[in-house]
N, C-alpha and C positions, 0 to 999 in steps of 0.2 A: 406600572408600567401601564403604559394605555392599551386598550381595547385594540388600535392598529396592530399594536406589536404582538397582539397572543394571536393574529392569524397565521396558519402555515399549512404546507402540503405535506405530509408524512408518507413515507412507503416504508416497508421492512423486509429483510431478505427471504429467501429462499428455502427449499429442504435442506437439510446439513445430516449427514451420516456421521456420528462422530464418535471415536474410539479407537484403542490401539487395536491392530487386526482388521479394521473394516474395509481396507483393499479388496479383501475376499469377495467384497460385496460387489465389486465392479460390472460382473457381468449382469447381476440384477440390475443395477442401476443402468444399464445399457436396455435391456429389456424395459424398464420403466418407461425410458423416454422414446422408444421406439426405435432404438438405434440398432442398426443390422451392419454396418461397414463404415464404423468410425476413424477419424484422422488423430491420431494421439500426435499433439504436440508439445515437445518437450524440450531441454537445453540438451547441449551437446553430452554434458556430464553425467546428469541422470538417465539417458537413453544410451550408456556405455554400460550400465551398473547392471548386474545382474535380476535387481528386482524386475527391470521392463523385460529382459525374456522370460519371466515369471509370468507378468501382465499381459504378455501378447499369446502365452502358451494359455492359459487360463481362457481369455477370451476366444482362441483360437477352438478350445474344448467346447463352450459354450454354442459352437455354431458362428460366430463373430470374426470377421474378416477386419484387420486394423492394418494401418499402416503407418512409418513413425514421421514425421516431420521433426529435425531439431536442426536448423539452419539458423540459428539467432543467438543474439547475444545479450549481455547486461546492457541495460539501458537501451532496449530494442528500437529499432528502424524502420522507416518504410519499405527500405528493401526487405528486410526479415518478413515485414506483412504480405510483400506482394510475393515473393518466393512460395510463401504459406497457401495464399489463396491459389497459386496456380499448383501446389500439391494436391489441394482439396479436388480441385476442379478436372484435373488430370486422372484419377483413381477413380471419380463418380462416388466421391463421400456424402455418408448424410447426417453426418453430426461430428461433434468435436468433444475429445477428451483432453483437457490441458491439465498436465501433470508437471509439476516443479515450484519453481519460485516465481516471483513475480514477473520477472519479464517472460517467462512461457506462459503464465495465464494469461498474462496482458495479450500476447500475439495470438494465442490459440482464441480466446474469446472475439478479437476484432477480426479473425481471420472467418468465424463463423458467421459475423455480424456480415462481413464487407462481401462474402459470396452471393449476396443477395443484391446487391447494391449495383448501378451505374456511374453513379456522382464519386469523385475521389473522397478517400476518406477525411479529409480536410473540412470538408462540407459539414461533416457530423462533430465539429468541434464542440466542447461544453460551452456553448455560449446560447443563451434566449433558448427557442424552442428551434435550433437548428436541426435537432433531433427528430423533428417531424418531417423534414426531408426524405427520410429514410422507406425505402420499399421493404413491408414489413413481412411480404410473401417470401418464403424461401430461404430466412435466415434459420441456420440451423441450431439444434438443442445443443448445449455444451453441459459435460459433467465436468465440474473443476475439481483437482486434487493437490492440495498446497503440497510441500515437500519442507518448506520453512514454515518459521513463524513470525510473518514480519506484514506484508503488504496488505492482505484481508482482501486481496482482488477475488476472491473464493467466491465473498458474500457480495460484489461492487456490479455497479452496472456502468461503471466505467473504466475505461485503459489510458495508459501514458504510450506513446508511442513519438519517437524521434524524427522529425523531416529530416533525411538525409540532404536537400539542396540546402536548409535553411540553419539545419543544426538546433533547430529549437525543439522542446519536447511539449507534445500538444494534449490535451484532454480530448478522449474520444468518449462521445455518451450517447447511449441509447437505453432505453428500459428492457429491450429483449438480448439485452449483451449477459443479464444476469443468469449465471448458471442454471438449469433445471434441477440438477443435484450437485451436493458439495459432498465430497466424502473426506472427512478430516481423521486420517488415522496419524496420531502422533508418533506412532512407531516409525515413520517415514524420517522423522526428522531427528533420531537418534544416532544417525552417523555425520550431522552438522558439526563443524570443528568450533572448538570456543569462541574464537571472533568473528565467525557468522552468525553464529548463534546469539553474541552480542549485536551484533549491527543489525540483524533482523528486528531483534527484541525492540531494539530503540525506536526503529522505525513504527513497530506496532504503537510505543508509547509516546510516538510523537502524533499518530493519527488519534488517539484519544484523548491527550493532553488538548491539542488543537480544537477539535472538535468540542469538547468542553468550554474549552473559550470563546467559541465562534459567537458572535453576538445574536446569531437568530433564536427563535423560540421554538425550542423541540424537546421537551421535559423527558422524553423517552431516551432519546440519544444520549442528554446530560447523564441518565441513570447507568445506560449500558457505558458508557465514555469513562465513570468512575470506578466502576466496578473491575472493567480493563485496567486500568492503572494500577488498583489495588492488588489484582492477581498478580501485574508485571513487578510490583514493587517485593513481593513478597518469593515469587518463583524466577523472573528471570535471573538473579544471581545465583541461583542452585541449577539453574538449567545451562550455565555457563559453566559453573564449577564441576559438574558430573553431568555429562552430556548423556549419561545412560540410566538417568533418573527418569524414569516413564512418566511417574507424577507431574515433577515440575515441567516436563514436555508437552504433556497434556493442558495444564494451565496456561502455558505460554501460548499454545495453537488456540485455544478457545478465547485469550486476548483477543490473539493479531484479528481474529475473525470478528471480535466486538470494537474493536477499529473499525473494522472496514464497513461495520453497518453502523457505526456511532458518526462517521465521518460524511455522511449524507448530509450532514448540518451544514458542514462547512470544516476549510481548514484555516492556515493563515501562512505568516509570514517564512516559518522555517520551511514549509513548501515551497511557496513560491519563490525563495531564493535558492532551495535545494535544486528545482526542476533546472535553471538555467547554470547553475554548477556543474549538474550531471552533464547537462549538455555540451559544455563548453570543456570539461575535463574529462568525461568520462568516469567520474567515484561515486562510489555506490551510495546509493541513495539514501540508506538505513545509517551509514558512518556519517555522512554530509547532515543529516538530520539530528544525530546527536551532538555534533560538533555544535551546529546554530542553535540547539536547545535554550540553551540558561541567556543567551543572549538575546533572541527574539524573546523570551518571556521579561528581560529588564527592558526592554523597550515598551512592551506593553504593559507595564506595571500598574500603570494610572487607570488603566480600562479595563483590568481583570481583579483588582484588590477585592472586591466583595466576593467573586464566583472563586478566587483561589482561595479563600480565606475559607470556605466551605469544606473545598478540597483536601486543604492540609489537616483540618480537622478530620475528614473521611481518613486520611491516610496515617494519623497518628501522630502526625509533625507538631501539632500545637498552633497556636498563634493565630489570629484573626487579621483581618483589615491586610495593612503594607506586610506587617510580620509573615501572614501567611504565605504571600509571595516569595518574602527571604527565605524563608527554611525551604519552600518549596525549589527556589532555584540553588542552594545548598544543599540539597538533595539530589537533584539532576548532578550537580557537580562531582557528589562523593561516589553516587552511582556509576558515572562514567570512570572514574577512576578506578572502581570497584573490578569494572570490565575490561581495563587496561585500554579504553578509547582514547583517543588524543583529544586536547583539548582546545585546538587554536585551527582554524583553514590554513594557516603556513603549514602545519605538521603534515596536511593532506596534499600539497602540491599545488594550492589554490594562488595564485598570483594578484597583489595588488594591481597591475596591469589591467587586468580582465575586469575591475570590479565596475567600471563605470557600464561596459555591455553587459556585466550580469544584474546590475541594476536598473538598467533601463528593461531588461527581460523581464525582470521580478516584477514590476507593476504591472504589465501587461498579462504576467498569470494569472488563469481561472480564480486559482486558490487566494489571490491578492485582496480577491474583495470582502473577505470573513475575517479578515484580521481583526483583530478587536478595533487595534488603533488604526485610522486609514493610512497606508501604505502610499508613500510618495518616493521618487529616485532619492532626494537626500537621505530620507528615512533608511530607505536599503543600505545605502551607501555606509551609514551611522553605525547601523547592526555588522556589515561587512568587516570594517575596520576595526570595530572591537573584536569580532571574532577571528580577525587576522593578530591582533597582539597581543589578546588574551585578556584583554580587560575590562572588567565587570564595574558598573557605577557600585559606588560603595553602600554598605546595606547591613 
């Protein structure tokens, strides 16, 4: 490896208060970041639960005034964002508590960022140094509380918002979108159904796996990604089989944050294809990642052989070089079967007539640039066609 390729810039995330029952520390977290009138950004499902009433009561008892904004959807849109900004400004809030799955975390973080901006949100897409366009005065501090274990958005400086006008998912980035404090309470995931536990867990796995395979030099991210994969290998099936197992829930939640930490190194074709599929069809992001995973590994095989050989050994799969990649692909296929997740894009409603549009969008997605093998429209079409038919190259 040349000296040039050993040059990089690294950042690592924020303060994390981890453990079952840590939600009780929310008022203390608000005091620590100087929040007195937070806007709670959540989703309609979570905001209707009794735990939300408990949160508001606990904050009120601590002398904090909090309103709830929950007008958002899975694969959140620019309209959801605009409504959230309006809610923040209308009541004079000074901070954001983002609580929920990846959609709520992304909207909450972006609201906190955009209340200080005059430019449209698309001016801060994760391209080059677009983030330097931002006004940093007035960006609201954020507390992030994940209720699923998948996206890792709680430890990220970026969000994904769908443009209502173009139906394209855009990655929005700024360093100050990093939450000041994360409350990672695995008890909040105990009620998550098995299917959603599986989908979000596969999202975390995709983050760790693609980060590890990304060609840039970041040994710290590599190490975190490998451990995240190992935790998911052992504990995700347990969490799906027994959703009340707090030990399994804890390890899976930690692995999700590890995925969000490691993918600052980069992602790849799983995500660059999953983003436009989500935009066009509204598919659950983690589910789409799970379907695409083995087909992208096969597409990238020759570019990841050396790295995957080591990973396969760390996972106890055995094999080096090409055999390691083959065994990892076999493991992902078996994991999906065990978790009762579909094998093909056809099974989740993706149709061949959309392939050309999806492929074109995929090569323009920011995550395409760190795929181990250069991604082109023909390459994306190759992956889509294999994932639709369920055909993997012989290995």
